[in-house]
C-alpha positions as CSV (number, residue, x, y, z in Angstrom):
1,M,32.4,-161.7,-63.1
2,S,34.0,-158.5,-62.9
3,S,32.4,-155.4,-65.1
4,P,34.8,-152.7,-64.6
5,T,33.3,-149.4,-66.0
6,S,34.3,-145.8,-66.1
7,T,35.9,-143.0,-68.8
8,A,37.4,-141.5,-65.5
9,P,41.1,-143.4,-64.4
10,M,39.3,-145.7,-62.0
11,A,37.7,-149.2,-62.3
12,L,34.2,-150.0,-60.6
13,T,34.4,-153.9,-60.0
14,S,31.5,-156.3,-58.7
15,T,33.3,-159.5,-57.7
16,A,29.7,-161.5,-58.0
17,P,27.7,-162.7,-61.5
18,A,24.4,-160.9,-62.0
19,E,21.8,-164.0,-60.4
20,A,23.9,-164.0,-57.2
21,Q,22.8,-162.7,-53.8
22,A,25.9,-160.9,-52.6
23,G,29.2,-159.4,-53.9
24,E,31.6,-156.9,-53.3
25,L,31.8,-153.3,-54.9
26,R,35.5,-151.9,-55.4
27,L,36.2,-148.3,-56.6
28,E,40.2,-147.9,-57.2
29,G,41.5,-144.7,-57.7
30,F,39.6,-141.6,-57.4
31,L,40.3,-140.1,-53.6
32,W,42.0,-143.3,-52.5
33,E,43.7,-146.2,-53.5
34,H,40.6,-148.1,-53.1
35,S,37.4,-148.7,-50.9
36,T,35.2,-151.7,-51.0
37,E,31.7,-152.1,-49.8
38,Q,29.3,-155.1,-49.8
39,V,26.0,-155.0,-52.1
40,K,23.4,-157.5,-51.7
41,G,20.1,-158.6,-53.3
42,G,18.4,-156.4,-56.0
43,T,20.8,-153.8,-55.6
44,L,23.6,-156.1,-56.7
45,R,21.6,-156.9,-59.6
46,A,20.9,-153.2,-60.5
47,L,24.4,-152.3,-60.2
48,H,25.8,-155.1,-62.4
49,Q,23.3,-154.0,-64.9
50,A,24.7,-150.5,-64.7
51,L,28.4,-151.8,-64.9
52,T,27.8,-153.8,-67.9
53,T,26.4,-151.2,-69.8
54,H,28.6,-148.2,-68.7
55,D,25.8,-146.3,-66.8
56,A,27.3,-143.7,-64.4
57,Q,23.8,-142.5,-64.2
58,Q,22.7,-145.2,-62.7
59,V,25.2,-146.3,-60.7
60,H,25.1,-142.6,-59.0
61,A,21.0,-142.9,-58.5
62,L,22.0,-146.4,-56.7
63,N,24.1,-144.5,-54.4
64,P,26.1,-141.1,-55.1
65,M,29.1,-142.4,-53.3
66,W,29.6,-145.1,-55.7
67,A,30.1,-142.8,-58.2
68,P,32.2,-139.9,-56.9
69,F,33.1,-139.0,-60.5
70,Y,29.8,-138.3,-62.0
71,C,28.2,-134.9,-62.0
72,P,24.3,-135.3,-61.9
73,Q,23.7,-131.9,-62.9
74,C,26.2,-132.2,-66.4
75,Q,25.5,-135.8,-66.2
76,R,28.9,-136.2,-67.2
77,V,32.0,-138.1,-66.0
78,Y,35.0,-136.3,-64.9
79,C,38.3,-137.7,-63.7
80,V,39.8,-137.0,-60.5
81,K,42.2,-134.3,-61.9
82,H,39.2,-132.2,-63.2
83,W,37.4,-132.0,-59.8
84,R,37.9,-129.6,-57.1
85,I,38.0,-131.9,-54.3
86,T,37.7,-129.8,-50.4
87,P,38.5,-132.4,-47.5
88,H,36.3,-131.7,-44.5
89,F,38.0,-132.4,-41.0
90,D,35.4,-133.3,-37.5
91,D,35.4,-130.4,-35.4
92,D,35.4,-132.2,-32.2
93,F,38.3,-134.3,-33.3
94,A,41.2,-132.6,-34.4
95,G,42.8,-133.9,-37.8
96,W,40.1,-136.4,-38.2
97,Y,38.6,-136.9,-41.7
98,D,35.1,-136.3,-42.3
99,S,34.1,-136.0,-45.6
100,S,35.1,-134.4,-49.1
101,H,33.1,-132.2,-51.4
102,G,34.0,-131.7,-55.3
103,V,33.2,-128.9,-57.6
104,C,32.8,-129.9,-61.2
105,P,34.6,-128.1,-64.0
106,R,31.1,-126.5,-64.9
107,G,30.9,-125.4,-60.7
108,H,28.5,-127.8,-59.9
109,R,29.2,-129.0,-56.2
110,R,28.1,-132.2,-54.9
111,L,29.6,-134.5,-52.0
112,V,32.0,-137.7,-53.3
113,D,32.8,-139.0,-50.4
114,D,31.6,-139.5,-46.7
């Protein structure tokens, strides 16, 4: 069962039904073309519920990296065009990507990719 959700131009998809023991979360189109992560057990069930009810706040509560488009201070979803994204690179390995921080339209800063 797939449950896409978001008002931003991206999709979160759980590829397993709510009663499954493991599934895959796929984030599409925010910072990268896509990324995937394995999700298991109770976390999968909670994620499935959050996706089904379009609850970005709950997705963020489960794992902030799963909802890079969500600002917990504003409690709002913004598309990537509205975030000011700053990539950070490793000091020890020149050019090696490390993480990105974003600032929402209201000026709240948060880690959006690690």
